[in-house]
N, C-alpha and C positions, 0 to 999 in steps of 0.2 A: 229919822231914825233907821232908815235903812242905810245911811252913810254911818252910823255910830255902830250899827251891829258889822259891818264892813270891816269898819277901825279895828274892831275886837276880833274880829276871826285872824285881820291883818296882824295885831300884835302877837298871836299864838304862834305863827307860819314865821315871822319876824325871828320871836326867841328860838324856835326848833332849825333855823336857817341858822342861827350864829352860834347855837351851840354844838350841833353838829360838827356845822364848818370850824370851830376851834377847837375839837378833840379831834376828831376823826381827818379835816384839813391837814392835819400835820404830817399823820401817815402820808396822805395824798399828795401831797408836797413830793416825798420823796419818790413816790410812784410814776407822778408826771414827770419829773428832771431825768429819772431813769430811764422813760418813755420814749423821749425826745432825743436822747442819745441813740436807743434802738430801734430810732426811724430808721437810721441807716446801719444797721448792727454788722452785715456783710460787706458791705464797702469800707467801713471801718476797721475791722478785722481782719481785712485783707490788707491794709494799708499798714496797719502794724506789725503782719506776718509778713510781709513781702518775700520777705528769703524762703519761707518754710510754704505759702499756700499760691505762688506764682510761679511760672514757669516761662521760658522761653517757648514761645510758638514757632516753629519752623517754617522756614516759607511756603512749604506744602505741609500742611498739617495731614498726616494720616499717626489716628490714634493704633497705639499697641494692641496687643489681644488682649481684652477684660482677664483672662486668666495669666497672663504674664503681669498684669499689673498687680492683680490681687496679689500672687506670687510673690513679689517683691514685698508687699507690704508685710505678707505673714511671717519672710526670715527675718523681719526686722522688729518681730513680738521679742518680749523677753517672755524666757519659760514659763511655763504654767500660766500664761494667759490665754483669754477666750477672743477670737474675733465674733465681732456682732453685729455690724453691717457696713456698707461702702458707702460714701454716697457722692454722686457722679457731679461733676464742676460745673459752674452755670455759663462759663463761657470757656472759650477756646485758650485765654492766659491762666487757667486756674488748675489746680491740682486734684484728682482725686481724693479724698479721707475716708481713709480704715477707720471704724472705731473696733477698742479694744478694751475689755474690762479685766482689770488683775485688782489682786489683793491688795490694800493699801498698808504699805511697810509699816510693821509693826501693829496694825488695827486687825479689826475681824470684820472690817466691811468693805466694800468693791470701790475703785475709785477709774472713773472712766481715762481713755487715751484718745488721741488720736495719730496716725501716721500719715503723711502726706508723699504722693506717688506722681512723678511725672508722666500723663498719660500717653507722650509720646516714645520716652525713652526707656518705660517701666523702670524708673529708679526712685529712691524714696527721697524726697527733698529736706524732710523733716519729721520731727516728733514732739509733742506737747501733751501734756497733764490737762483735761478738760473737765472731769467734772471730779471735785472730791466731796463725796456727800455730807461729811459732818463739818470738814474747814472750807470752810466759803472762801478765805485768804487764799487758798493755794491755787484758786482756778484763775484764768486769763481774765484781763480785764471786762471786758465785757461779756463773759459771761457769769462775772460775778455782778454786774450792772445787770444780767439777766434774770437772777437768782435774789437779787435785793427787788425788781420791779414785780414781779410775782409772789414771792414768798418772803419778802424783807430778809432774806437768808435763814428761815427757820421750817424749811421741808413743808410736808402734808398742812402742817398746823398755822404755818405762814401764809399757804396759801388760803386756808377757811379765813384766817384773820382779814386777807387782803379783800375777799370776797363779800364779808360782811362791812370791810370800809366803804365798797364799791357799793353796796347799798344804801350806807348811811349818807354816801355824798349824792348819792342818785336822789334820796329824797331833798338832802340841803339844797342844789340846784334847783329841783321842781319850788321847792318853800321860795328861794330866792327870788324866780319870775312870778310870784303870787304877788308876793312883797313888791316887786317893781313896779307889776302892772298900775299904771296909773287912773284912778279914781275918776279925775278928771277929765279923763280922757286925753289928754294933752302927749302924743306918743312923741312927736318930733324931739318936746324937752328931753322924755326920760330914755332918747338914746342920740343924745349929743350931752358936750360937756356948755355949762351954763361959763360963758365969756365973762372975763374979770371976777372970776369968783376967787376966795378967800381960799386960805392953804386948807382949810376944814372942807370946805365945797368940793375943792379939787380932788380930794381923797377919796370923798363919796362920788364924786362924778367917775375917777378911775374905777374904782371897784364895780359900781354900777354898768357903766360899758362897756369894760373888760368881761365882765359876767353872762352880761345879754348876749354880745354878739360869740365870747367862747362858749355861750350853753348850747349852741348850735352843736359843734362839734364835740363839745365833751358828754354830751349827753349818751351819743353814738359810743363814744369811747369808753366809757361808765359802764351803760349797757353790753358789749359786747364783751368787757374783761369778768363782768360779772358771769357770762354765761360762762366763760374760761377755765373760772375760776371754782364754779359748779357745774362743769356739763351732763352730770347723768342726771339732776333738776332738770336743769335749761331743756334738755332733749326732751325730757317727760311731759314738761311745759308745752313745747311745739308740737307733743306728739296729739295733744288734743286737738291741733286744728289740722292737722296733717301727718301721716305716717314720718316717721324717722327711723333710716335702717342704722340696724348695730355697726358699729365702727367694725367691730370685728365678727365676720360671719362665723359661722360652724359649720366645719368640716370634720372628715376622718380621712387619715393619709391612706390613698390606694395600694401601698406598697409597705408593709412594716419591714423596719430593718432585718437583712437577714444575718445570719451567724456568720458566714463567709466572708468577712470584711468585704462588705457591700460597695459598688460600683456607684457613686455620685454624677450627677450632670454636669457636662465644663458648662463655666460661666457664658460661652459664647453660644452654646447649645441654649443656653436659659435666654440669654437676648433675643435670639431667634423664633423660640416659641412667644415672647410678648408683645415681640414685633407682629407676628401672626396675630394675635389675637388686638393689639391696638397697633395698625401701621403707622400712624401719627402721633405727633409730639417728640418730649424729652423724656430720657431716663433721668430719675431723682435720685431712686436709692435702690439697694436688695438688701433686705435683711434676713442673713444667714438662718439657717436652721439652729434652736436653740439647744439639739440632741439628736442622737440617731432615728427616732422616729418624729422628728419635725420638718418644716417644709418652708422654702424660701418663699418670701414677700416683697415684692417687686412693687415699686411706684413711678407709673408713667405720667409725667402732665399732659394732660390735654389740649392743645394751644387755645381755647377760649377759656379755660379756669381762671377764675379771679385772684387766686391762689398762686402766686409766680416761685417761691421757693419751696414749696412744697405742691403735694398732691393728695386729690380724695379719688385718684381712678387709680384701683392697684387691684393685682393679680397673683394668687398663692398658685404655687406649684411644686409639685411631689417630688423630693430632690434624689431619689432614684429613677424613676420613669419618663420624669417632665411630663406627669398628666396634671391637666391645670384641674386644682381644688375647687378654685373658688374666685370668682369676679367681680368686682365692685364697677361696673362700669357707669357713668355720666349720664347713660341715652336711657335710662330705666329708673331716672330719681325719681321721688316725688318731690311736689312745692316743698315739703318740710326739709328734706335733703337740701334742695336748691337753698331756702332759707341758711341753714347751719354751714353751709360752704363758703357762704358769704361772710360769716362773722368774722373767724379770724381774719381775712384779708383786708375786713373794714379797719380792725382794730389798731391793726401794723399801717394802713396804709397802701399795700401795696395792690390794693385790687384798682386804685387809678394811678398806678406809675409812678415817676417821679413827684408830679405834682401832690399824691398823695401822702407820699412820704414829709414834703415838706410842710403840709398842713400838720399832721398827727408831730411833727417836729416843733413847730409852732404853738398847737395846744398843749404839750406837754410843758408849756413854760407857765401856761394858764395857771394852775392851782398855786402856782409860788405868787403869781401877779395878786390873786384874789387872797389868799392868805394874810401878805402882807399890808394890803389894804385896808382887809377885812379887820385883822387885828389894829391897825392904829384908829381905824373909824371906833371900833369899840373903846378904848381908851380915852380917844376923844370922848365921847360921850360919859366915859366913866367920869372924867376929870370936871365935865360940866356940869352933872348931878352934885358929884362932891361941891363943887364952886355956890353952887346955888342953897345948898344944906348948910354952906357956912354964912351967906348971906343973911337967911334966916336965924 
């Protein structure tokens, strides 16, 4: 009686697994394959754009002043463009990237560009369009891949769709694990291929083995992806267990803009203020004030941060008098903040360096493998049922 009840429940989970996988899984294949490429997004981008993004490192590398570097980039900006932020190079062989925004030609919406500047010679090495918000095909290859990954190229609506696909696939993976669980307790055969099996059995075993081993990583990638698609809901959920600070602290500028051409801080002074507050770590970016009443936002990664490309440690500084307006210091973070800090680097694999990126690359191939073997297995069963009906 107990076995019969379990079989009925198993049939429900099998149907859920099958149809969620069949429909949401098709989109998940795209998300997985693009995620594999993005595991090495930055090295690939640098390899594809070597002339712009890489520089000849002098025998004695001495960086030019930040003011000279940014001035070179500002001079190369087209008329009417607005500088947004500056990305620091990740290592000594890369250029600075100055982001600017301008109106798309013949359109009424902005597009974003990058200007690359040699850090030692303060010379522009290249420029490119990075984001056309309405025409994804104009973007560079890896940004095109990135937008496919998180939104299928459909902006905010696409992000919502991807988030719901993630929820569906999380349910499908969990349903698959329930269906896989051996009722007889024979775990060894459930975790391996059957020797000298038929073609039909081989397809089943491929789906089973890839699913059970792949699920170890896929559950983490799907769960973190759902958070990234719905961050506000995710923060609220995590906040039920531990406080989570807002990513954007509230503050007011201490020095309202003056009427007589106010003098703003030099960028070298800005770096010195940040160094006083955060003596260790690496600069990652500077966000420029959005207007005369705005402030600088500077990110300087702490040595022990799991996120290696970006940073949670940030400081906001008044653009006129250099007063520190707000600090996001990791030393005062809660358990919820620490948990949130790990989610993005877990999703990209960078939390564990090169091995983590390779794991994400391989895991991104699992959705395609599971979809193909699952579809073939479904067709095999369907043909078998049709054959039985004809016999009857």
